[in-house]
C-alpha positions as CSV (number, residue, x, y, z in Angstrom):
1,M,0.7,0.0,-0.7
2,K,1.4,3.5,-1.0
3,Q,1.5,6.5,1.6
4,L,0.4,9.4,1.5
5,G,2.6,11.5,1.3
6,E,5.5,10.0,0.1
7,G,8.1,11.6,-2.1
8,W,8.8,10.9,-5.9
9,N,10.9,8.2,-7.2
10,W,13.5,9.5,-9.8
11,R,12.4,6.5,-12.9
12,D,8.6,8.4,-12.6
13,L,10.4,12.4,-13.2
14,K,11.7,13.8,-16.4
15,V,14.1,16.4,-17.0
16,G,11.3,19.5,-17.7
17,D,8.9,18.5,-15.3
18,K,7.7,21.2,-12.5
19,F,6.3,21.6,-9.5
20,T,5.0,24.2,-7.0
21,T,4.8,23.8,-3.1
22,F,3.1,25.2,-0.4
23,G,3.1,28.9,1.0
24,R,5.1,29.4,3.6
25,T,4.8,32.7,6.0
26,L,8.3,33.9,8.5
27,F,7.5,35.1,11.3
28,E,9.6,37.4,13.8
29,A,9.8,34.3,15.5
30,D,10.6,31.8,12.9
31,L,13.8,34.5,12.4
32,L,14.5,34.8,16.3
33,N,15.1,31.0,16.9
34,F,17.4,31.0,13.2
35,V,19.6,33.7,14.8
36,T,19.6,32.2,18.5
37,L,20.0,28.3,17.1
38,C,22.4,29.0,14.2
39,G,24.9,32.0,15.9
40,F,23.9,34.5,13.0
41,S,23.9,37.4,15.9
42,E,24.4,40.2,13.2
43,E,23.1,43.5,13.9
44,L,21.0,43.3,11.2
45,F,18.9,40.8,11.8
46,T,19.2,40.8,15.6
47,N,18.3,44.8,16.5
48,R,15.8,47.2,14.9
49,E,17.2,50.4,16.6
50,Y,20.5,49.4,14.3
51,I,18.4,48.8,11.1
52,K,16.1,52.3,11.4
53,D,19.2,54.1,12.4
54,H,22.0,52.2,10.2
55,A,20.6,50.6,7.2
56,P,16.8,51.7,6.6
57,M,15.1,48.7,4.9
58,R,11.8,49.3,2.8
59,G,10.4,45.6,3.7
60,G,10.8,45.4,7.2
61,H,13.1,43.6,9.2
62,P,15.5,41.4,6.9
63,V,15.2,37.4,7.0
64,P,19.4,35.7,6.4
65,G,19.1,33.9,3.2
66,A,20.4,31.1,5.2
67,L,16.8,31.4,7.1
68,V,15.3,31.5,3.4
69,F,17.1,28.3,2.2
70,S,16.1,26.6,5.1
71,M,12.6,27.3,4.8
72,A,12.5,26.7,1.4
73,E,13.8,23.5,2.2
74,G,11.4,23.0,5.1
75,L,8.4,23.4,2.0
76,V,10.6,20.9,-0.6
77,I,11.2,17.7,1.6
78,P,8.7,16.2,2.9
79,T,6.6,16.2,-0.3
80,T,8.9,15.6,-3.0
81,L,12.2,13.4,-1.2
82,Q,10.2,11.5,2.1
83,G,11.0,7.8,1.8
84,S,13.8,8.6,-1.9
85,G,16.0,10.9,-1.1
86,L,19.7,9.8,-0.3
87,A,21.4,12.2,-0.3
88,F,22.1,16.1,-0.6
89,L,25.5,15.9,-2.0
90,S,25.9,19.6,-3.8
91,M,24.5,22.8,-4.4
92,G,24.3,26.1,-6.8
93,F,23.5,29.1,-4.5
94,D,22.4,32.4,-5.7
95,I,20.2,35.2,-3.5
96,K,18.1,37.4,-6.0
97,G,16.3,39.9,-3.4
98,P,15.4,40.1,0.0
99,T,13.4,38.6,2.0
100,Y,11.5,40.4,5.4
101,V,9.2,38.9,8.0
102,N,6.0,38.1,7.3
103,D,7.1,37.4,4.0
104,T,5.2,34.2,2.1
105,I,7.5,31.8,0.0
106,H,6.9,29.0,-2.0
107,V,9.3,27.2,-4.1
108,E,9.2,26.5,-8.0
109,I,11.1,23.0,-8.7
110,E,11.7,21.9,-11.9
111,I,13.7,18.7,-12.9
112,S,17.1,19.7,-14.3
113,E,18.5,16.4,-14.4
114,I,18.5,12.6,-14.1
115,K,21.6,10.8,-13.9
116,P,21.3,6.8,-13.3
117,T,24.5,6.1,-10.5
118,S,27.1,3.2,-12.6
119,K,27.3,1.3,-9.5
120,D,23.8,0.5,-8.4
121,P,21.1,1.1,-11.0
122,S,18.3,1.5,-9.0
123,R,19.8,4.8,-7.6
124,A,20.0,8.2,-10.2
125,L,21.7,11.9,-9.3
126,V,18.9,14.4,-10.0
127,R,19.1,18.3,-9.6
128,T,16.4,20.5,-9.6
129,T,16.4,24.0,-10.3
130,N,14.0,25.4,-6.7
131,V,12.9,28.9,-7.5
132,V,12.2,30.6,-4.3
133,K,9.4,33.4,-4.8
134,N,7.7,35.8,-2.3
135,Q,3.8,36.9,-2.5
136,K,4.9,39.5,-4.7
137,G,6.0,36.0,-7.1
138,E,9.7,37.7,-6.6
139,T,11.7,35.9,-6.5
140,V,14.5,36.1,-3.7
141,L,16.6,33.1,-4.4
142,I,17.6,30.2,-6.6
143,Y,19.3,26.6,-5.3
144,T,20.1,23.8,-7.5
145,P,20.6,20.6,-5.7
146,L,22.5,18.2,-6.7
147,R,21.1,15.2,-5.0
148,M,21.0,11.0,-5.1
149,M,17.7,9.0,-5.4
150,Q,16.4,6.1,-5.0
151,G,14.2,4.2,-7.2
152,R,12.0,1.5,-7.3
């Protein structure tokens, strides 16, 4: 019996396939927890008075690109890789614009490469282009993970 929420099987994918995730709002609590956990003590993320005086932002309180990436992966993994992802091997990473507290992001995913492994043909290297967009449809981050995935 197939389990609900099970991720993709690489054999069911083809280059050019496109998917989108649900959205996720980045709340003040997300920023606080992330910077505390990861040690991002830069005043740009922890001090509203500093932002007002030294780095006025048009969009509000900025969040680190690493938080945006982490939230994006949190949207991608449970719906696409659960039970089929074996390893995160590498990625390209390009921040395209700022993201702020209370922005809502989603990820648009395109399969850009599928290469069966030579040692085990039930596995493949799968690269995706993941475009993170905010609620205005603006691209804020593009990353291109290469993952090892299992087949049937």
